[in-house]
C-alpha positions as CSV (number, residue, x, y, z in Angstrom):
1,M,-20.4,-3.3,-0.7
2,G,-20.0,0.1,-2.2
3,K,-17.5,2.8,-3.0
4,K,-16.5,3.2,0.6
5,D,-13.7,0.8,0.1
6,Q,-12.5,0.8,-3.5
7,N,-8.9,0.0,-2.3
8,K,-10.0,-3.3,-0.8
9,G,-9.4,-5.1,-4.1
10,L,-6.0,-3.6,-4.4
11,S,-4.9,-4.7,-0.9
12,R,-6.4,-8.1,-1.4
13,R,-4.7,-8.5,-4.7
14,S,-1.3,-7.6,-3.3
15,A,-1.7,-10.0,-0.5
16,L,-2.8,-12.8,-2.8
17,G,-0.9,-12.0,-5.8
18,L,1.0,-15.3,-5.9
19,I,-2.0,-17.4,-5.1
20,G,-3.8,-19.2,-8.0
21,A,-7.5,-19.1,-8.4
22,G,-7.8,-22.7,-7.4
23,A,-6.4,-22.1,-4.0
24,G,-8.7,-19.1,-3.5
25,V,-11.7,-21.4,-4.3
26,M,-10.5,-24.1,-2.0
27,A,-10.3,-21.6,0.9
28,A,-13.7,-20.3,0.1
29,G,-15.1,-23.8,0.0
30,S,-13.8,-24.7,3.4
31,A,-15.4,-21.5,4.8
32,F,-18.9,-22.3,3.6
33,P,-20.1,-25.9,4.4
34,T,-22.7,-27.2,2.1
35,K,-26.4,-27.1,2.9
36,F,-27.4,-28.6,-0.5
37,A,-30.1,-31.1,0.0
38,I,-31.6,-31.5,-3.5
39,G,-28.8,-33.7,-4.8
40,A,-26.7,-33.8,-7.9
41,Q,-29.4,-34.9,-10.4
42,S,-30.8,-31.3,-10.8
43,K,-28.8,-29.3,-13.3
44,I,-27.6,-25.7,-12.7
45,K,-29.4,-23.5,-15.3
46,I,-27.4,-20.7,-16.8
47,G,-29.0,-18.3,-19.3
48,T,-26.9,-16.3,-21.8
49,L,-28.3,-13.0,-23.0
50,L,-26.0,-12.3,-25.8
51,P,-26.2,-11.2,-29.4
52,Y,-26.4,-14.2,-31.8
53,S,-27.6,-12.1,-34.7
54,G,-26.8,-8.6,-36.1
55,T,-23.8,-6.4,-35.8
56,Y,-22.4,-7.9,-32.6
57,T,-22.9,-11.5,-33.5
58,W,-19.1,-12.3,-33.4
59,L,-18.8,-10.8,-30.0
60,G,-21.6,-12.9,-28.6
61,Q,-20.2,-16.0,-30.2
62,S,-16.7,-15.3,-28.9
63,I,-17.9,-14.8,-25.4
64,T,-20.1,-18.0,-25.6
65,N,-17.4,-20.1,-27.0
66,S,-15.0,-19.2,-24.3
67,F,-17.6,-19.5,-21.5
68,E,-18.3,-23.0,-22.8
69,L,-14.6,-23.7,-22.9
70,A,-14.3,-22.8,-19.2
71,L,-17.2,-25.0,-18.3
72,A,-15.7,-27.9,-20.4
73,Q,-12.3,-27.5,-18.6
74,A,-14.3,-27.7,-15.3
75,G,-15.5,-31.2,-16.4
76,G,-18.9,-30.0,-17.5
77,K,-20.0,-29.6,-13.8
78,L,-20.2,-26.9,-11.2
79,G,-20.2,-27.9,-7.6
80,G,-20.7,-31.5,-8.6
81,R,-23.9,-30.7,-10.6
82,G,-24.5,-30.8,-14.4
83,I,-25.1,-27.6,-16.4
84,E,-27.9,-26.6,-18.7
85,L,-27.1,-23.7,-20.9
86,I,-30.1,-21.7,-22.3
87,K,-29.0,-19.2,-25.0
88,V,-31.2,-16.2,-25.7
89,D,-30.4,-13.8,-28.6
90,S,-30.4,-10.2,-27.2
91,E,-30.0,-8.9,-30.7
92,A,-28.2,-6.0,-29.0
93,K,-31.5,-4.2,-28.8
94,P,-32.3,-2.4,-25.6
95,P,-36.1,-2.3,-26.1
96,K,-36.1,-6.1,-26.0
97,A,-33.9,-6.4,-22.9
98,A,-36.6,-6.3,-20.2
99,E,-38.8,-8.9,-21.9
100,L,-35.9,-11.3,-22.5
101,T,-34.5,-10.9,-19.0
102,N,-37.9,-11.6,-17.5
103,K,-38.1,-14.7,-19.7
104,L,-34.9,-16.1,-18.4
105,I,-35.8,-15.3,-14.8
106,N,-39.5,-16.1,-14.6
107,Q,-40.0,-18.7,-17.4
108,E,-36.7,-20.5,-17.6
109,K,-36.0,-20.0,-13.9
110,V,-32.2,-19.7,-14.4
111,D,-29.8,-19.8,-11.6
112,F,-27.4,-17.4,-13.4
113,I,-27.6,-14.9,-16.2
114,V,-24.5,-14.3,-18.3
115,G,-24.6,-11.2,-20.6
116,P,-24.9,-8.9,-22.3
117,V,-22.6,-7.1,-24.9
118,H,-24.5,-3.9,-25.4
119,S,-24.5,-1.4,-22.5
120,G,-28.1,-0.3,-23.2
121,V,-29.2,-3.9,-22.8
122,A,-27.1,-4.2,-19.6
123,M,-28.9,-1.2,-18.0
124,A,-32.3,-2.7,-18.4
125,M,-31.1,-6.2,-17.5
126,A,-29.3,-5.0,-14.4
127,K,-32.3,-3.2,-13.0
128,I,-34.5,-6.3,-13.2
129,A,-31.7,-8.7,-12.0
130,R,-31.2,-6.3,-9.0
131,E,-34.9,-6.4,-8.1
132,E,-35.2,-10.2,-8.6
133,G,-31.9,-11.0,-6.9
134,T,-30.8,-13.3,-9.8
135,M,-27.1,-14.0,-9.9
136,T,-25.7,-12.1,-12.9
137,V,-22.3,-12.0,-14.5
138,I,-21.7,-9.4,-17.2
139,P,-18.9,-10.5,-19.7
140,N,-18.7,-7.3,-21.7
141,A,-21.1,-4.3,-21.4
142,G,-19.1,-1.5,-19.9
143,A,-21.8,1.0,-18.7
144,N,-20.3,2.7,-15.7
145,Q,-23.7,2.6,-14.0
146,V,-23.8,-1.2,-13.7
147,T,-21.1,-1.1,-11.0
148,G,-22.0,2.4,-10.0
149,P,-25.6,3.5,-9.1
150,L,-27.0,0.1,-10.2
151,C,-24.5,-2.0,-8.2
152,S,-25.9,-4.9,-6.3
153,P,-24.5,-7.9,-4.3
154,N,-25.8,-10.3,-7.0
155,I,-24.3,-8.4,-10.0
156,F,-20.7,-9.0,-11.1
157,R,-18.7,-7.9,-14.1
158,T,-15.7,-9.7,-15.7
159,S,-14.9,-7.1,-18.3
160,F,-14.3,-3.4,-17.6
161,S,-16.2,-0.2,-16.9
162,N,-16.2,2.3,-19.8
163,W,-14.2,4.6,-17.6
164,Q,-11.3,2.2,-17.3
165,P,-9.7,1.5,-20.8
166,G,-9.1,5.1,-21.7
167,H,-7.8,6.3,-18.3
168,P,-4.3,4.9,-18.7
169,M,-3.9,6.6,-22.0
170,G,-4.0,10.0,-20.4
171,K,-1.1,9.0,-18.2
172,V,0.9,7.6,-21.2
173,L,0.5,10.9,-23.2
174,L,1.5,13.0,-20.3
175,E,4.6,10.9,-19.6
176,E,5.6,11.6,-23.2
177,G,5.1,15.3,-22.9
178,K,2.0,15.5,-25.0
179,K,-0.1,18.3,-23.4
180,N,-2.7,19.4,-26.0
181,V,-5.2,16.9,-27.2
182,V,-8.5,16.7,-29.2
183,L,-11.1,14.1,-28.3
184,C,-13.2,12.5,-31.0
185,Y,-15.8,9.9,-30.2
186,W,-19.2,8.5,-30.9
187,G,-21.6,10.8,-28.9
188,Y,-23.4,8.1,-26.9
189,G,-23.0,6.6,-23.5
190,A,-19.9,4.5,-24.1
191,G,-18.1,7.2,-26.0
192,K,-18.8,9.8,-23.4
193,Q,-17.8,7.6,-20.5
194,S,-14.6,6.6,-22.3
195,A,-13.7,10.2,-22.9
196,G,-14.4,10.9,-19.2
197,G,-12.0,8.2,-18.1
198,F,-9.3,9.7,-20.3
199,K,-9.9,13.2,-19.0
200,D,-9.8,12.1,-15.4
201,S,-6.1,11.2,-15.8
202,F,-5.0,13.6,-18.5
203,V,-6.6,16.9,-17.3
204,A,-5.9,16.1,-13.6
205,G,-2.2,15.6,-14.6
206,G,-2.0,19.0,-16.3
207,G,-3.1,18.2,-19.9
208,N,-5.3,20.4,-22.0
209,V,-8.3,19.2,-24.0
210,I,-8.5,21.7,-26.8
211,K,-11.7,20.4,-28.3
212,E,-14.2,17.5,-28.0
213,I,-15.8,16.4,-31.2
214,A,-18.8,14.1,-30.7
215,V,-19.9,12.2,-33.8
216,P,-23.6,11.1,-33.7
217,F,-23.8,7.3,-33.2
218,P,-23.6,5.2,-35.3
219,K,-22.7,7.6,-38.2
220,V,-19.4,7.1,-39.9
221,E,-19.0,10.3,-41.8
222,F,-15.8,11.7,-40.4
223,Q,-14.6,14.2,-42.9
224,A,-15.8,17.3,-41.1
225,A,-14.1,16.1,-37.9
226,L,-10.9,15.3,-39.6
227,T,-10.8,18.7,-41.3
228,E,-11.2,20.4,-38.0
229,I,-8.5,18.3,-36.3
230,A,-6.1,19.1,-39.1
231,S,-6.6,22.8,-38.6
232,I,-6.2,22.6,-34.8
233,K,-2.9,20.5,-35.0
234,P,-3.0,19.0,-31.5
235,D,-0.2,16.8,-30.1
236,A,-2.5,13.8,-30.2
237,V,-6.1,12.8,-30.8
238,Y,-7.9,10.4,-28.4
239,A,-10.6,8.5,-30.4
240,F,-13.4,6.2,-29.3
241,F,-14.8,4.1,-32.2
242,A,-15.3,0.3,-32.5
243,G,-16.0,-2.3,-35.1
244,G,-16.8,-1.0,-38.6
245,G,-16.7,2.6,-37.4
246,A,-13.2,2.1,-36.1
247,V,-12.1,0.6,-39.4
248,K,-13.5,3.6,-41.4
249,F,-12.2,6.2,-39.0
250,V,-8.6,4.8,-39.1
251,K,-8.6,4.5,-42.9
252,D,-10.1,8.0,-43.3
253,W,-7.5,9.3,-40.9
254,A,-4.7,7.9,-43.0
255,A,-6.3,9.0,-46.3
256,A,-6.5,12.6,-44.9
257,G,-2.7,12.6,-44.5
258,L,-2.9,12.8,-40.7
259,K,-1.2,9.4,-39.9
260,D,2.3,10.8,-40.0
261,K,1.5,14.3,-38.6
262,I,-0.6,13.8,-35.5
263,E,-0.6,10.7,-33.2
264,L,-3.9,8.9,-33.0
265,V,-4.6,6.9,-29.8
266,G,-7.6,5.4,-28.1
267,P,-8.9,2.7,-25.9
268,G,-8.2,-0.8,-27.2
269,F,-11.5,-1.0,-29.1
270,L,-10.1,1.3,-31.7
271,T,-8.1,-1.6,-33.1
272,E,-9.4,-4.7,-31.2
273,G,-10.7,-7.3,-33.7
274,V,-10.3,-4.9,-36.6
275,A,-6.5,-4.3,-36.9
276,K,-6.3,-6.6,-40.0
277,A,-9.2,-4.9,-41.6
278,Q,-7.5,-1.5,-41.0
279,G,-4.4,-2.8,-42.8
280,A,-1.6,-0.4,-43.3
281,A,-3.6,2.5,-42.0
282,G,-3.7,0.8,-38.6
283,E,-0.1,-0.2,-38.3
284,G,1.7,1.5,-35.4
285,L,-1.5,2.7,-33.6
286,R,-1.3,2.6,-29.9
287,T,-4.1,1.8,-27.5
288,T,-4.7,0.8,-23.9
289,L,-6.7,-2.2,-22.9
290,H,-6.8,-4.9,-20.2
291,Y,-5.6,-7.5,-22.7
292,A,-3.1,-7.9,-25.5
293,D,-2.8,-10.8,-28.0
294,G,0.7,-11.8,-27.1
295,L,0.6,-11.6,-23.3
296,D,3.3,-14.0,-22.1
297,N,1.8,-15.8,-19.2
298,P,0.9,-19.5,-18.7
299,A,-2.9,-18.9,-18.5
300,N,-2.9,-16.9,-21.8
301,R,-0.8,-19.5,-23.6
302,A,-3.0,-22.3,-22.5
303,Y,-6.3,-20.4,-23.2
304,R,-5.3,-19.4,-26.7
305,A,-4.1,-22.8,-27.6
306,A,-7.3,-24.4,-26.3
307,Y,-9.5,-21.9,-28.1
308,K,-7.6,-22.4,-31.4
309,K,-7.8,-26.2,-31.1
310,T,-11.5,-26.2,-30.2
311,Y,-12.9,-23.5,-32.5
312,G,-10.2,-23.2,-35.2
313,K,-9.7,-19.5,-34.8
314,E,-7.8,-17.0,-32.7
315,A,-9.2,-15.8,-29.3
316,D,-9.8,-12.2,-28.5
317,V,-10.5,-9.9,-25.5
318,Y,-14.2,-10.7,-25.7
319,G,-13.5,-14.4,-25.4
320,V,-11.2,-13.7,-22.4
321,Q,-14.0,-12.0,-20.6
322,G,-16.4,-14.9,-21.3
323,F,-13.8,-17.4,-20.1
324,D,-13.4,-15.5,-16.9
325,A,-17.1,-15.4,-16.4
326,G,-17.0,-19.1,-16.3
327,Q,-14.1,-19.1,-13.9
328,L,-15.9,-16.6,-11.6
329,I,-19.1,-18.7,-11.5
330,K,-17.1,-21.8,-10.8
331,A,-15.5,-20.1,-7.8
332,G,-18.9,-19.3,-6.4
333,V,-20.7,-22.6,-7.1
334,D,-17.8,-24.9,-6.1
335,A,-17.5,-23.0,-2.8
336,V,-21.1,-23.9,-1.8
337,Q,-20.8,-27.4,-3.4
338,G,-23.6,-26.8,-5.8
339,D,-26.1,-25.3,-3.4
340,V,-26.9,-22.2,-5.5
341,A,-29.7,-21.3,-2.9
342,A,-26.8,-20.4,-0.5
343,Q,-26.5,-17.1,-2.3
344,K,-24.8,-15.1,0.5
345,A,-22.0,-17.7,0.8
346,M,-21.7,-17.9,-3.0
347,V,-21.4,-14.1,-3.3
348,A,-18.7,-14.0,-0.7
349,A,-16.7,-16.7,-2.5
350,M,-16.9,-14.8,-5.7
351,E,-15.9,-11.6,-4.0
352,G,-12.9,-13.2,-2.6
353,A,-11.8,-15.1,-5.7
354,V,-8.4,-14.5,-7.4
355,I,-9.0,-15.2,-11.1
356,D,-6.0,-16.6,-12.9
357,S,-7.0,-15.0,-16.2
358,P,-5.3,-14.9,-19.7
359,R,-5.2,-11.1,-19.1
360,G,-3.2,-11.6,-15.8
361,Q,-4.5,-12.3,-12.3
362,W,-7.3,-10.0,-11.2
363,V,-9.7,-9.6,-8.2
364,L,-13.0,-7.8,-7.8
365,S,-13.4,-4.3,-6.3
366,S,-16.1,-3.9,-3.7
367,A,-18.4,-2.8,-6.4
368,H,-17.8,-6.1,-8.3
369,N,-15.8,-4.7,-11.2
370,P,-12.3,-6.1,-12.1
371,V,-9.3,-4.5,-10.5
372,Q,-6.8,-5.3,-13.3
373,N,-3.8,-4.3,-15.2
374,F,-4.1,-2.2,-18.4
375,Y,-1.5,-2.6,-21.1
376,L,-0.1,-0.1,-23.7
377,R,-0.4,-1.9,-27.0
378,Q,0.8,-1.3,-30.5
379,V,-0.5,-2.8,-33.8
380,R,2.3,-4.8,-35.4
381,N,1.6,-6.9,-38.4
382,G,-2.1,-6.8,-37.7
383,R,-1.7,-7.9,-34.0
384,N,-2.2,-5.8,-30.9
385,E,1.1,-6.5,-29.2
386,M,1.9,-5.4,-25.7
387,V,4.5,-2.6,-25.3
388,R,4.3,-2.4,-21.5
389,V,2.0,-2.2,-18.5
390,A,0.4,1.3,-18.6
391,M,-1.3,1.1,-15.2
392,E,-1.4,-1.7,-12.6
393,N,-4.4,-2.8,-10.6
394,L,-6.7,-0.1,-11.9
395,A,-10.0,0.0,-10.1
396,D,-13.1,1.8,-11.4
397,P,-14.2,4.7,-9.1
398,A,-17.7,3.2,-9.0
399,K,-19.4,6.6,-8.4
400,G,-22.8,6.2,-7.0
401,C,-22.4,2.6,-5.7
402,S,-24.0,2.3,-2.3
403,A,-25.3,-1.2,-2.1
């Protein structure tokens, strides 16, 4: 596994594009006969390392809800065995990541870890999981390094790399003749990597980045940046902010009189989960992401209806990623009929799975990052509605992956 064959996922996807995830799992199951000798009495232990308190609580809960929904739809069993879920609050605090990861592996002796949300937590967690060989599925954290230099056969991601969501937006702007752009982002890992993904398509296609404005994370004082942008008068501004920071930036943008003068775009996190809070200031904003609320496919319709019925609220992209984490683990465990000690066979089954996701079908790259469609979205009445597919089957370059 490594960057030597990033196109493997694309060719596999095109060959299996009409095959459902269930068929892929059945094929994998026939390829790996069971050696399971313990019996079905022992439960499979899955530890979630997700934020259940603090700023990112709602992300952690959305992922957990959808992960549990996927398990419930599997009948509450994986490979014929029951499931024990052990929830640990990451608090989205990187300094605690090593201690909590070790607790799940060495004290709780989990078979799988699912998490985290925060990229800083993911970096520490991935290093330990890599050393210990514990099966790990990351349902959100986008740090490029996890499927780059830290890639490992036992580590998978069901979300995105930070490089991916912004990359299609560079292509979109160029297609519309917008050649001069300012970048404005939180100056930490995710913001820098998102900007890098955008530049890799925009600059390579002939675009010009006039200025990069890095706002110290997590500050939300944007007036100086907005004043500078107004004086530059670019064709567009690519911005990376999320959560409360995204709400304030978009509202400040409109209050500064820039909404009708310069187009503001970004990766989906600029409006994801906050479009209603942004109100009129956010209406019409365009972003690119691997999911949109109104995607019209059977898997998305069924997922959103089940989520609403079970939890009484609307699903989001974070939930989709958690749901797919459940689907991916099911593909692996079912293939070995519950024998989680048969890790090599389980990994192979997960690598070959075709996930029938609410976002659209996807497969894994050789670095274990999703090869997936990215959609151009626009905020309409507080919803991130799909405009069109911006890029099909986009794989992360996985720079530095040699495992």
